[in-house]
TITOR-534678 format. One record per residue: residue number from 0; z, x, y of N, C-alpha, C in turn. Coordinates in nm, 3 decimals. Atoms other than C-alpha are relative to their C-alpha. Example, Ala and Ser with C-alpha at 12.3 -4.5 7.8 and 13.67 -1.06 7.14 Angstrom:
2
- k n_Z n_X n_Y ca_Z ca_X ca_Y c_Z c_X c_Y
- 0 0.000 0.089 -0.119 0.780 1.230 -0.450 0.000 0.090 0.120
- 1 -0.006 -0.082 -0.119 0.714 1.367 -0.106 0.073 -0.077 0.109
# end
This chain:
115
- k n_Z n_X n_Y ca_Z ca_X ca_Y c_Z c_X c_Y
- 0 -0.109 -0.025 -0.092 5.780 7.089 12.455 0.118 -0.090 -0.037
- 1 -0.119 0.077 0.034 6.134 6.978 12.399 0.045 -0.088 0.116
- 2 -0.061 0.091 -0.097 6.312 6.695 12.574 0.149 0.001 -0.029
- 3 -0.145 -0.001 0.015 6.688 6.720 12.633 0.056 -0.114 0.085
- 4 -0.060 0.114 -0.070 6.888 6.410 12.725 0.150 0.023 0.015
- 5 -0.141 -0.023 -0.030 7.231 6.428 12.889 0.071 -0.131 0.034
- 6 -0.088 0.113 -0.034 7.515 6.176 12.917 -0.065 -0.135 -0.029
- 7 0.064 0.128 0.031 7.344 5.891 12.731 0.101 -0.114 -0.009
- 8 -0.077 0.123 0.020 7.473 5.535 12.733 -0.082 -0.087 -0.095
- 9 0.075 0.089 0.089 7.350 5.235 12.538 -0.137 -0.036 0.057
- 10 0.128 0.040 -0.059 7.062 5.182 12.784 -0.077 0.112 0.072
- 11 0.070 -0.107 -0.073 6.980 5.515 12.955 0.070 0.133 -0.018
- 12 -0.061 -0.133 -0.010 7.042 5.887 12.985 0.017 0.029 0.148
- 13 -0.023 -0.032 -0.141 7.193 6.008 13.311 -0.094 0.109 0.050
- 14 0.093 -0.106 -0.036 6.964 6.313 13.307 -0.089 0.030 -0.120
- 15 0.094 -0.038 0.104 6.655 6.413 13.111 -0.074 0.125 0.048
- 16 0.073 -0.123 -0.029 6.506 6.762 13.101 -0.128 0.001 -0.083
- 17 0.127 -0.017 0.069 6.140 6.813 13.013 -0.073 0.114 0.068
- 18 0.065 -0.120 -0.055 5.966 7.147 13.057 0.089 0.056 0.111
- 19 -0.079 -0.057 -0.110 6.081 7.274 13.396 0.040 -0.106 0.102
- 20 -0.033 0.110 -0.091 6.163 6.933 13.544 0.122 -0.075 -0.050
- 21 -0.120 0.078 0.029 6.490 6.737 13.559 -0.016 -0.135 0.068
- 22 0.008 0.137 -0.049 6.487 6.359 13.598 0.139 -0.062 -0.009
- 23 -0.130 0.067 0.001 6.809 6.184 13.699 -0.019 -0.150 0.010
- 24 -0.004 0.145 -0.016 6.882 5.816 13.657 0.056 -0.031 0.138
- 25 -0.063 0.041 -0.125 6.988 5.621 13.962 0.151 0.014 -0.012
- 26 -0.144 -0.027 0.001 7.344 5.721 14.050 0.067 -0.088 0.106
- 27 -0.083 0.077 -0.093 7.598 5.486 14.208 0.142 0.054 -0.009
- 28 -0.140 -0.045 -0.004 7.957 5.557 14.305 0.082 -0.076 -0.104
- 29 -0.094 0.067 0.089 8.239 5.476 14.065 0.105 -0.076 0.081
- 30 -0.098 0.065 -0.087 8.482 5.393 14.346 -0.074 -0.086 0.101
- 31 0.079 0.089 -0.084 8.307 5.093 14.498 0.080 -0.061 0.114
- 32 -0.080 0.045 -0.113 8.593 5.028 14.739 -0.029 0.085 0.125
- 33 0.032 -0.088 -0.113 8.464 5.315 14.958 -0.110 -0.059 0.086
- 34 0.109 0.039 -0.088 8.238 5.265 15.258 -0.126 0.075 -0.041
- 35 0.127 -0.060 0.041 7.874 5.376 15.246 0.004 0.153 0.006
- 36 -0.010 -0.147 -0.006 7.960 5.732 15.354 0.077 0.053 -0.120
- 37 -0.079 -0.043 0.115 8.226 5.764 15.086 -0.077 -0.015 -0.130
- 38 0.080 0.020 0.120 7.996 5.618 14.821 -0.112 0.103 -0.007
- 39 0.109 -0.099 0.000 7.710 5.847 14.927 0.052 0.137 -0.038
- 40 -0.060 -0.130 0.035 7.937 6.153 14.906 0.027 0.007 -0.150
- 41 -0.030 0.003 0.143 8.050 6.051 14.558 -0.129 0.008 -0.083
- 42 0.128 -0.003 0.070 7.690 5.991 14.447 -0.058 0.142 0.003
- 43 0.056 -0.135 -0.012 7.577 6.331 14.578 0.081 0.102 -0.080
- 44 -0.082 -0.088 0.085 7.870 6.504 14.405 -0.040 -0.014 -0.146
- 45 0.044 0.024 0.138 7.759 6.343 14.077 -0.139 0.058 -0.023
- 46 0.132 -0.062 0.011 7.400 6.453 14.141 0.014 0.150 -0.013
- 47 -0.026 -0.145 0.012 7.529 6.809 14.194 0.044 0.034 -0.143
- 48 -0.050 -0.026 0.135 7.714 6.789 13.861 -0.112 -0.009 -0.104
- 49 0.107 0.019 0.096 7.416 6.656 13.669 -0.107 0.108 0.012
- 50 0.099 -0.106 -0.019 7.173 6.905 13.822 0.051 0.133 -0.057
- 51 -0.057 -0.124 0.052 7.406 7.195 13.739 0.000 -0.001 -0.153
- 52 0.000 0.014 0.147 7.438 7.068 13.380 -0.138 0.029 -0.057
- 53 0.139 -0.020 0.044 7.058 7.088 13.357 -0.058 0.133 0.048
- 54 0.049 -0.130 -0.048 7.033 7.433 13.517 -0.081 -0.009 0.127
- 55 0.072 0.016 -0.126 6.910 7.307 13.852 0.101 -0.006 0.115
- 56 -0.083 -0.002 -0.121 7.044 7.271 14.206 -0.065 -0.090 0.104
- 57 0.054 0.090 -0.103 7.005 7.045 14.509 -0.114 0.064 0.080
- 58 0.109 -0.067 -0.071 6.777 7.307 14.668 -0.132 -0.013 -0.074
- 59 0.120 0.014 0.081 6.529 7.233 14.388 -0.043 -0.146 -0.018
- 60 0.038 0.141 0.008 6.513 6.856 14.438 -0.140 -0.017 0.060
- 61 0.139 0.022 -0.041 6.147 6.756 14.461 -0.019 -0.135 0.067
- 62 0.017 0.137 -0.049 6.180 6.383 14.523 0.132 -0.075 -0.012
- 63 -0.119 0.086 0.002 6.456 6.137 14.607 -0.041 -0.142 0.033
- 64 0.015 0.141 -0.030 6.458 5.761 14.597 0.140 -0.054 0.029
- 65 -0.130 0.050 -0.044 6.742 5.594 14.784 -0.010 -0.149 0.027
- 66 -0.008 0.143 -0.024 6.836 5.229 14.780 0.132 -0.028 0.072
- 67 -0.120 0.046 -0.071 7.082 5.082 15.034 -0.003 -0.152 0.001
- 68 -0.005 0.146 0.005 7.199 4.722 15.018 -0.019 -0.064 0.137
- 69 0.019 0.049 -0.137 7.179 4.688 15.396 -0.062 0.115 0.077
- 70 0.072 -0.109 -0.068 6.925 4.894 15.592 0.079 0.054 0.119
- 71 -0.084 -0.051 -0.109 7.184 4.921 15.871 0.092 0.111 -0.049
- 72 -0.079 -0.110 0.057 7.371 5.155 15.633 -0.081 0.129 -0.015
- 73 0.085 -0.119 0.012 7.077 5.398 15.641 0.051 0.115 0.087
- 74 -0.046 -0.107 -0.090 7.210 5.591 15.941 0.128 0.067 -0.049
- 75 -0.119 -0.069 0.050 7.563 5.654 15.805 -0.025 0.070 -0.134
- 76 0.036 -0.068 0.125 7.417 5.735 15.461 -0.072 0.130 0.032
- 77 0.074 -0.120 -0.038 7.180 5.982 15.630 0.090 0.111 0.053
- 78 -0.094 -0.102 -0.047 7.475 6.159 15.794 0.050 0.083 -0.117
- 79 -0.051 -0.070 0.118 7.613 6.245 15.451 -0.114 0.073 -0.070
- 80 0.118 -0.060 0.062 7.266 6.314 15.307 -0.039 0.130 0.072
- 81 0.041 -0.115 -0.080 7.181 6.554 15.592 0.098 0.117 -0.017
- 82 -0.101 -0.105 0.021 7.507 6.746 15.546 -0.014 0.062 -0.139
- 83 0.013 -0.046 0.139 7.431 6.777 15.171 -0.126 0.081 -0.023
- 84 0.129 -0.065 0.029 7.066 6.883 15.180 -0.011 0.136 0.066
- 85 0.037 -0.129 -0.057 6.929 7.228 15.246 -0.120 -0.027 0.091
- 86 0.109 0.035 -0.091 6.714 7.186 15.560 -0.130 0.077 -0.026
- 87 0.120 -0.078 0.032 6.472 7.452 15.431 -0.065 -0.047 -0.131
- 88 0.050 0.047 0.129 6.424 7.268 15.098 0.012 -0.151 -0.011
- 89 -0.010 0.146 0.000 6.396 6.900 15.186 -0.099 -0.060 -0.099
- 90 0.090 0.065 0.095 6.251 6.676 14.913 -0.084 -0.108 0.067
- 91 0.067 0.123 -0.039 5.996 6.402 14.949 0.102 -0.112 -0.024
- 92 -0.107 0.099 0.010 6.204 6.088 14.998 -0.046 -0.138 0.046
- 93 0.016 0.138 -0.045 6.199 5.711 15.025 0.139 -0.061 0.008
- 94 -0.127 0.072 -0.013 6.485 5.491 15.143 -0.035 -0.145 0.033
- 95 0.032 0.141 -0.019 6.461 5.115 15.107 0.123 -0.087 -0.018
- 96 -0.106 0.097 0.018 6.686 4.812 15.127 -0.027 -0.078 -0.129
- 97 0.015 0.075 0.126 6.748 4.643 14.791 0.136 -0.050 -0.046
- 98 -0.122 0.044 0.067 7.003 4.443 14.598 0.025 0.093 -0.117
- 99 -0.036 -0.085 0.113 7.188 4.659 14.348 0.071 -0.083 -0.106
- 100 -0.056 0.075 0.113 7.325 4.555 14.008 0.142 -0.049 0.028
- 101 -0.136 0.038 -0.036 7.685 4.553 14.134 0.002 -0.025 0.151
- 102 0.004 0.029 -0.144 7.717 4.381 14.475 0.095 0.084 0.084
- 103 -0.090 -0.088 -0.075 7.998 4.620 14.571 -0.063 0.137 0.027
- 104 0.069 -0.128 -0.020 7.763 4.920 14.541 -0.083 -0.009 0.127
- 105 0.071 -0.001 -0.128 7.619 5.012 14.880 -0.120 0.092 0.001
- 106 0.108 -0.098 0.004 7.388 5.299 14.783 -0.021 0.046 -0.143
- 107 0.037 -0.058 0.130 7.204 5.428 14.476 -0.106 0.105 0.028
- 108 0.096 -0.108 -0.023 7.015 5.757 14.461 -0.049 0.052 -0.134
- 109 0.063 -0.057 0.120 6.772 5.889 14.199 -0.084 0.118 0.045
- 110 0.077 -0.118 -0.038 6.622 6.238 14.211 -0.076 0.058 -0.118
- 111 0.075 -0.084 0.093 6.366 6.454 14.033 0.008 0.140 0.057
- 112 -0.018 -0.137 -0.047 6.420 6.829 14.050 -0.069 0.099 -0.093
- 113 0.049 -0.111 0.079 6.267 7.153 13.931 0.120 0.074 -0.057
- 114 -0.108 -0.080 0.056 6.474 7.383 13.712 0.004 0.137 0.066
# end
């Protein structure tokens, strides 16, 4: 089976396709001046772009891992998440508090999706 890697950098690929599964790297916002809702929206827009590039869609997300730098940001992040997800196709999900590589980043999301 072939493996296709998308948007590689010196340390990772933003998306990897294998068989009928798409694996995304953790995505953080580029505009780190935004609040958690703004960063979450930007992250989900990038996830949409990467999934489309791989022939997938948010309705096919199987699993999501979400990191927030302050668990009190979980509720506002969830507002944006809930508006983005398809309620009939919710993925398995974890959301935990963690320090992120850039202290200005408030949320990071990584997903695995079917094609």
